[in-house]
C-alpha positions in Angstrom: 0.7 18.9 -17.3 0.6 19.2 -13.5 -0.9 22.7 -13.7 -4.1 21.3 -15.2 -4.5 18.8 -12.3 -3.4 21.1 -9.5 -5.7 24.0 -10.3 -8.1 24.6 -7.3 -11.5 23.3 -7.9 -13.8 26.3 -8.2 -17.6 25.9 -8.1 -20.8 28.0 -7.6 -20.9 26.4 -4.1 -18.7 23.8 -2.3 -20.4 22.1 0.6 -17.7 20.6 2.9 -18.2 17.3 4.6 -22.0 17.1 4.9 -23.4 14.4 7.3 -24.4 10.9 6.2 -28.0 11.8 6.9 -27.8 14.9 4.7 -26.1 12.9 1.9 -28.8 10.2 2.0 -31.5 12.9 2.0 -30.0 14.5 -1.1 -29.8 11.1 -2.8 -33.4 10.1 -1.9 -34.7 10.8 -5.4 -32.5 7.9 -6.7 -33.2 5.6 -3.8 -35.4 2.5 -3.5 -35.6 1.6 0.2 -35.5 -2.1 0.7 -37.6 -4.1 3.2 -34.5 -4.1 5.5 -34.3 -0.2 5.4 -31.2 -0.1 3.3 -30.8 2.1 0.2 -30.7 0.7 -3.4 -29.5 2.8 -6.3 -29.5 2.1 -10.1 -26.7 3.6 -12.1 -26.4 4.5 -15.8 -22.9 3.1 -16.1 -22.7 -0.3 -14.4 -19.0 -1.2 -14.5 -15.6 0.5 -14.4 -14.4 2.4 -17.5 -11.2 0.5 -17.9 -11.1 1.0 -21.7 -11.6 4.8 -21.3 -8.9 5.3 -18.6 -5.7 7.3 -19.5 -2.6 7.3 -17.3 -0.9 10.6 -18.1 2.8 10.5 -17.3 3.5 12.8 -20.2 1.8 16.0 -21.4 -1.9 15.5 -22.2 -2.9 15.5 -25.8 -4.8 18.6 -27.1 -8.0 16.6 -26.8 -7.3 15.6 -23.2 -6.4 19.2 -22.4 -9.6 20.4 -23.9 -11.6 17.9 -21.8 -10.0 19.1 -18.6 -10.5 22.7 -19.3 -14.1 22.2 -20.4 -14.9 20.3 -17.2 -13.2 22.8 -14.9 -15.2 25.5 -16.6 -18.4 23.5 -16.1 -17.7 23.1 -12.4 -18.1 26.9 -12.0 -21.9 26.4 -12.4 -22.2 23.5 -10.0 -23.0 22.9 -6.4 -20.3 20.4 -5.3 -19.8 18.2 -2.3 -16.3 18.0 -1.0 -15.7 14.9 1.2 -12.5 14.3 3.2 -11.9 10.7 4.3 -9.0 8.6 5.5 -7.6 5.5 3.8 -5.7 3.1 6.2 -5.6 2.7 9.9 -1.9 2.1 10.6 0.2 5.0 12.0 2.5 4.6 8.9 -0.3 4.4 6.4 -3.0 7.0 6.6 -3.8 8.8 3.4 -6.0 11.9 3.1 -8.6 11.3 0.3 -10.7 14.1 -1.0 -13.6 13.7 -3.4 -15.5 16.4 -5.3 -18.9 15.4 -6.8 -22.0 17.4 -7.8 -24.8 17.4 -5.2 -27.0 15.8 -7.9 -24.9 12.6 -7.4 -24.8 12.7 -3.6 -25.3 8.9 -3.6 -21.7 8.5 -4.7 -20.4 10.5 -1.8 -22.8 8.7 0.5 -21.6 5.2 -0.6 -17.9 5.8 -1.1 -17.4 7.9 2.0 -18.5 5.0 4.2 -16.0 2.6 2.7 -13.2 4.6 4.4 -12.3 5.9 7.8 -13.2 9.2 9.4 -10.7 11.9 8.6 -9.3 14.1 11.5 -11.3 17.4 11.5 -8.1 19.5 10.8 -7.7 17.7 7.4 -10.6 19.8 6.1 -8.4 22.9 6.4 -5.7 21.5 4.2 -5.3 23.1 0.8 -4.3 19.8 -0.8 -5.1 16.1 0.0 -2.8 13.2 -0.6 -5.2 11.8 -3.2 -7.8 13.8 -5.0 -10.7 12.7 -7.3 -12.9 15.0 -9.2 -16.0 13.1 -10.3 -18.3 14.7 -12.9 -21.0 12.3 -14.2 -22.7 15.0 -16.3 -19.8 15.2 -18.8 -20.6 14.5 -22.4 -18.2 14.8 -25.4 -19.3 14.7 -29.0 -17.1 11.6 -29.5 -16.6 10.1 -26.0 -19.3 9.6 -23.4 -16.8 9.0 -20.6 -13.2 9.3 -19.7 -11.0 8.8 -16.7 -7.8 10.9 -16.7 -5.2 10.0 -14.1 -2.1 12.1 -13.2 0.2 10.0 -11.1 2.6 12.9 -10.5 0.0 14.9 -8.6 -2.1 11.9 -7.4 -5.2 13.5 -9.0 -7.9 11.8 -11.1 -10.7 13.4 -13.1 -13.5 10.8 -13.8 -15.9 12.1 -16.5 -19.2 10.8 -17.7 -19.6 7.8 -15.3 -21.9 7.5 -12.3 -20.6 4.1 -11.1 -19.5 4.0 -7.5 -16.8 1.4 -8.1 -15.0 4.0 -10.3 -14.7 6.4 -7.3 -13.4 3.6 -5.1 -10.8 2.4 -7.6 -9.7 5.9 -8.5 -8.4 6.3 -4.9 -7.1 2.8 -4.5 -5.2 3.0 -7.9 -3.4 6.1 -6.7 -2.7 4.6 -3.3 -1.1 1.5 -4.7 1.2 3.7 -6.8 1.9 5.9 -3.8 3.0 2.8 -1.9 5.2 1.5 -4.7 7.0 4.9 -4.8 7.9 4.3 -1.1 9.3 0.8 -1.3 6.1 -1.3 -0.8 3.7 -2.9 -3.2 0.0 -2.3 -3.5 -1.8 -5.6 -4.0 -5.3 -6.3 -5.3 -5.9 -9.0 -2.7 -8.1 -9.8 0.3 -6.6 -10.6 3.7 -7.5 -12.5 6.9 -5.9 -14.0 10.0 -6.3 -17.8 10.6 -6.0 -19.1 14.1 -5.6 -23.0 14.0 -4.1 -25.9 15.8 -1.2 -27.2 13.7 -0.4 -30.9 13.2 1.5 -30.9 16.5 -1.5 -29.5 18.4 -0.1 -26.0 18.9 -2.4 -23.0 18.5 -0.8 -20.8 15.8 -1.8 -17.7 13.9 -1.2 -17.3 10.2 -1.8 -14.2 8.1 -3.1 -14.9 4.6 -3.7 -12.8 1.5 -5.7 -13.9 -1.5 -5.3 -12.9 -5.1 -7.9 -13.6 -7.7 -9.7 -12.3 -10.8 -13.4 -11.7 -10.8 -15.3 -14.9 -10.6 -12.6 -17.0 -9.1 -13.9 -16.9 -5.5 -11.5 -14.4 -3.9 -14.2 -12.7 -1.8 -15.9 -16.0 -0.9 -12.7 -17.5 0.4 -11.4 -14.3 2.1 -14.7 -14.0 4.0 -15.1 -17.7 4.9 -15.0 -19.1 8.5 -13.5 -22.5 7.4 -15.9 -24.1 9.9 -13.4 -23.4 12.7 -14.6 -23.5 16.3 -13.0 -21.7 19.3 -10.2 -21.4 20.2 -9.6 -21.7 16.5 -11.1 -19.1 14.2 -10.6 -16.4 11.6 -10.5 -12.6 11.6 -11.4 -11.1 8.2 -9.3 -8.0 7.6 -9.7 -6.8 4.0 -11.6 -7.7 0.8 -10.0 -5.8 -2.0 -6.6 -4.0 -1.6 -3.7 -4.3 0.8 -0.3 -2.6 0.9 2.5 -5.1 1.4 5.7 -3.8 3.0 9.2 -5.1 2.6 8.9 -7.2 5.8 5.7 -8.9 4.4 3.4 -7.0 6.7 0.2 -5.7 5.0 -1.6 -2.5 5.7 -5.3 -2.5 5.2 -7.0 0.3 3.2 -10.7 0.4 3.8 -13.1 0.2 6.8 -15.9 -1.4 4.9 -16.3 -3.6 1.8 -17.7 -3.2 -1.7 -18.8 -6.7 -2.5 -20.1 -8.3 -5.7 -23.6 -9.6 -5.0 -24.0 -12.0 -8.0 -25.4 -15.3 -6.7 -25.3 -14.2 -3.1 -27.5 -16.5 -0.9 -27.5 -17.3 2.8 -26.5 -21.0 2.7 -23.4 -20.7 0.5 -22.1 -17.3 1.8 -23.8 -16.6 5.1 -21.3 -14.0 6.3 -21.6 -11.8 3.2 -25.4 -12.4 2.9 -26.0 -11.2 6.4 -24.0 -8.0 5.8 -25.7 -7.3 2.5 -29.1 -7.5 4.0 -28.3 -5.4 7.1 -30.2 -2.1 7.4 -27.1 0.1 6.7 -25.9 -1.8 3.6 -26.0 0.3 0.4 -26.9 -1.6 -2.8 -26.0 -0.7 -6.4 -27.7 -2.3 -9.4 -29.3 -5.1 -7.3 -32.8 -6.2 -8.3 -35.4 -5.4 -5.5 -38.7 -7.3 -5.6 -42.1 -5.5 -5.2 -42.1 -6.4 -1.5 -38.8 -4.6 -1.0 -36.6 -7.8 -0.7 -33.3 -7.7 -2.6 -32.9 -10.6 -5.0 -29.3 -11.3 -5.6 -30.1 -14.1 -8.1 -32.1 -11.9 -10.5 -29.8 -10.3 -13.1 -32.2 -7.9 -14.8 -29.9 -5.0 -13.9 -26.8 -7.0 -15.0 -24.4 -9.3 -13.3 -22.3 -6.6 -11.6 -24.6 -5.9 -8.6 -22.7 -4.5 -5.7 -23.1 -3.6 -2.1 -21.2 -1.5 0.4 -21.3 -3.7 3.6 -20.1 -2.8 7.0 -17.3 -4.9 8.5 -19.0 -4.6 11.8 -22.1 -6.2 10.3 -20.0 -9.3 9.4 -19.2 -12.1 11.7 -15.5 -13.0 12.0 -14.2 -9.5 11.9 -12.3 -7.5 14.6 -11.0 -4.0 15.1 -8.0 -4.3 12.8 -7.7 -4.1 9.0 -3.9 -4.9 9.0 -1.9 -8.1 8.9 1.3 -8.3 11.0 2.6 -10.6 8.3 1.4 -12.4 5.2 2.6 -15.9 6.2 0.5 -17.4 3.4 0.0 -16.0 -0.1 -2.6 -17.7 -2.3 -3.1 -17.1 -6.0 -6.7 -18.2 -6.9 -7.3 -19.4 -10.4 -10.4 -21.0 -12.0 -9.2 -23.6 -14.6 -11.0 -26.7 -15.8 -8.2 -28.9 -17.1 -4.9 -30.1 -15.7 -4.2 -27.3 -13.1 -4.2 -29.0 -9.7 -6.5 -28.0 -6.9 -3.5 -26.7 -4.9 0.3 -26.4 -5.6 3.1 -25.1 -3.4 5.4 -22.6 -5.1 9.0 -21.4 -4.7 9.5 -17.6 -4.4 10.3 -17.4 -8.1 7.3 -19.5 -9.0 5.2 -17.2 -6.8 6.4 -14.2 -8.8 5.6 -16.1 -12.0 2.0 -16.6 -11.0 1.9 -13.0 -9.8 2.8 -12.0 -13.4 0.5 -14.6 -15.0 -2.6 -13.6 -13.0 -4.3 -16.4 -14.8 -7.8 -17.8 -15.0 -10.3 -18.7 -17.8 -13.1 -16.6 -19.2 -16.5 -17.5 -17.8 -19.9 -17.6 -19.5 -20.9 -14.7 -17.3 -18.1 -12.6 -18.6 -18.0 -13.4 -22.3 -19.9 -16.6 -23.4 -18.1 -16.6 -26.8 -14.7 -16.9 -25.1 -15.8 -19.2 -22.2 -12.9 -21.6 -21.3 -10.2 -19.5 -22.9 -7.3 -18.3 -20.8 -7.3 -14.7 -19.4 -4.4 -12.9 -17.7 -4.0 -9.8 -15.5 -0.7 -9.1 -13.8 -1.1 -9.3 -10.1 -4.8 -9.9 -10.8 -4.7 -6.1 -10.7 -6.1 -4.0 -13.5 -5.1 -0.8 -11.6 -1.3 -1.0 -11.9 0.3 2.4 -12.7 3.8 2.1 -14.3 5.9 -0.9 -15.4 4.2 -4.2 -14.7 7.5 -6.2 -14.8 8.8 -3.9 -12.0 5.9 -5.1 -9.8 6.8 -8.7 -10.4 10.4 -8.1 -9.5 9.5 -6.2 -6.4 7.1 -9.0 -5.4 10.0 -11.5 -5.8 12.3 -9.4 -3.8 9.8 -9.3 -0.9 9.4 -13.1 -1.0 13.2 -13.6 -1.0 13.6 -11.2 2.0 11.0 -13.3 3.9 11.8 -17.0 3.1 9.2 -18.2 5.7 6.3 -16.8 3.6 4.7 -19.7 1.8 3.1 -19.2 -1.7 0.4 -21.4 -3.2 -1.7 -21.8 -6.4 -5.3 -22.7 -5.7 -7.7 -23.8 -8.4 -11.4 -23.3 -7.7 -12.7 -24.6 -11.0 -12.8 -28.2 -12.1 -10.3 -31.0 -12.8 -10.4 -32.8 -16.2 -13.4 -31.0 -17.7 -11.9 -29.5 -20.9 -10.1 -31.1 -23.9 -7.0 -29.7 -25.6 -9.2 -27.4 -27.8 -10.8 -25.9 -24.7 -14.2 -27.6 -25.2 -16.1 -29.1 -22.3 -15.9 -32.9 -22.2 -19.3 -34.4 -21.7 -20.7 -37.9 -20.9 -23.2 -39.6 -23.2 -25.9 -38.2 -20.9 -24.5 -34.6 -21.5 -23.0 -34.2 -18.0 -19.7 -32.3 -17.7 -16.8 -34.8 -17.0 -14.2 -34.3 -14.4 -14.4 -33.3 -10.8 -15.7 -30.0 -9.4 -13.6 -28.3 -6.8 -16.2 -27.2 -4.3 -16.1 -24.3 -1.9 -15.8 -26.9 0.9 -12.7 -28.4 -0.8 -11.1 -24.9 -1.2 -11.8 -23.8 2.4 -10.5 -27.1 3.8 -7.3 -26.8 1.7 -6.7 -23.3 3.0 -7.2 -24.5 6.6 -4.8 -27.4 6.1 -2.2 -25.1 4.6 -2.3 -23.1 7.8 -2.2 -26.3 9.9 0.5 -28.1 7.9 -1.9 -30.9 7.0 -0.9 -31.5 3.4 1.5 -34.0 1.9 3.3 -32.8 -1.2 5.1 -34.3 -4.2 7.1 -32.5 -6.9 5.4 -32.2 -10.3 7.7 -33.5 -13.0 6.4 -31.1 -15.7 6.3 -27.8 -13.7 8.7 -28.1 -10.9 6.3 -27.0 -8.2 4.9 -29.2 -5.5 1.4 -30.6 -5.8 -0.7 -32.1 -3.0 -1.2 -35.8 -3.0 -3.1 -36.0 0.4 -5.0 -33.4 2.3 -6.2 -33.9 5.9 -10.0 -33.4 6.0 -10.5 -34.5 2.3 -10.1 -38.2 2.5 -10.7 -38.7 -1.3 -8.4 -35.9 -2.4 -5.8 -38.1 -4.2 -8.5 -40.2 -5.9 -10.9 -37.4 -6.9 -8.6 -34.4 -7.6 -5.6 -35.8 -9.4 -5.6 -34.3 -12.9 -3.8 -37.3 -14.4 -6.7 -39.6 -13.6 -8.9 -37.8 -16.1 -6.8 -37.9 -19.3 -4.8 -40.4 -21.3 -1.0 -39.8 -21.1 -1.1 -38.3 -24.6 -4.0 -36.0 -23.9 -2.3 -34.9 -20.6 1.0 -34.2 -22.5 -0.8 -32.1 -25.2 -2.7 -30.1 -22.5 0.6 -29.5 -20.7 2.3 -28.2 -23.9 -0.7 -25.9 -24.6 -0.6 -24.4 -21.1 3.2 -24.0 -21.2 2.9 -22.2 -24.6 0.3 -19.9 -23.2 2.3 -19.1 -20.1 5.5 -18.6 -22.1 3.8 -16.2 -24.5 2.3 -14.1 -21.7 5.6 -13.8 -19.7 7.6 -13.0 -22.9 5.8 -9.6 -23.0 7.9 -8.5 -20.0 11.6 -8.3 -21.1 12.7 -6.6 -17.9 11.3 -9.4 -15.7 14.0 -11.2 -13.8 15.0 -14.3 -15.8 14.6 -16.6 -12.8 10.8 -16.0 -12.8 9.8 -17.7 -16.1 12.7 -20.2 -15.7 11.1 -21.4 -12.5 8.2 -22.9 -14.4 10.5 -24.5 -17.0 9.2 -22.2 -19.7 
């Protein structure tokens, strides 16, 4: 198999590392220039091709072999861009990334290249990079319109038939996470930041935090929030998407800039991200632009997966580092609307359980027909290569090695809004019952986690600790206690339903350490 992926890329012409100005010039036919001077592009494929992705540990099938051979032959007629970039900024984590893409799709190189760091000039002379992606949007098969073929043994990906920039980005990050796992760490689909706060004793302390969350749970919003802190307190935003956790709980950053989801972006609710997305050097993808050139992040005529490459240096609350010395706080963000508390403190084993559960609920934006139903993704990470249970066991091992690391479950949905059948409970006037957990609630909870300003009590059903009082949220216990919104019988039935769902999901992983599901009394 390896010989198909390690063949040198041969083309009619290969243009090595053109300038950003040249790349934008080549992409101008696809550009709409916004009123801010930034570039907007519209793609044919507007999301990742997860259903069309094959991880090839074994020999490729005859069909996969034919696809590779046909694409390699087609490249002989193409003018290709070869772009060398660097992932990571830590001396122990700097991966050479090399992208091949036709000049006709220069916008992909223009956008992706600026998400990473400059590569040393001598890397251009290397025969092989650490990670290689061959991107060929022109591919068409009689049966398949697109396919992503990943060879973990050579760290090479062929992405065929897609022109979505997120596919380029994730192709490299997927392989980098596997590269890290092979070397004793764990690649995590998580954001990161540093919080500098005064603790309950008045001491100024720094806490590194990482945030897991499926799409729509608020991971980016909370990662990039300032928590209303004033100097000498404050935050330093480090990463938005993927970090590489080491055995000592330190986390290497991967990217220089961010590829953010722009759905619903507006200046009042997300001022940091909005400012970066409307900066002159932002690059927008599948975002509606009005006739006057203004991007409209609330208009979904191009779909709900609008994206933007934004520069960290155009964002307030960033600094010169992308790394965390230590992840003191680990937060699993979910969006539930029933009995899951606004915040719970977890043991290491429970933390590993929620890593494996990767749980949330389907939203109307994702699949209206399944809205409210549970969804799961191990590690909230659809890019795992290899055994998923192994990742949960590694994560538990890291937590056990670092007992001072605290792990939390954070709900950004509602309390008491759904019945045992998953239907929204409404008042006679048609209003949704229960209590909304607002962004202000979640940001205050995270701040108080860092400060130590939460009083905890053990939950009798699950064994984890739930908050009963939170400094800065005077009505927390009254407003956000799930038991206040249900009769004892309804609460019991909801607990049994959630337990059955969690038990069934974790039962799929027989090699998972037994202490992990046992920690939630499953």
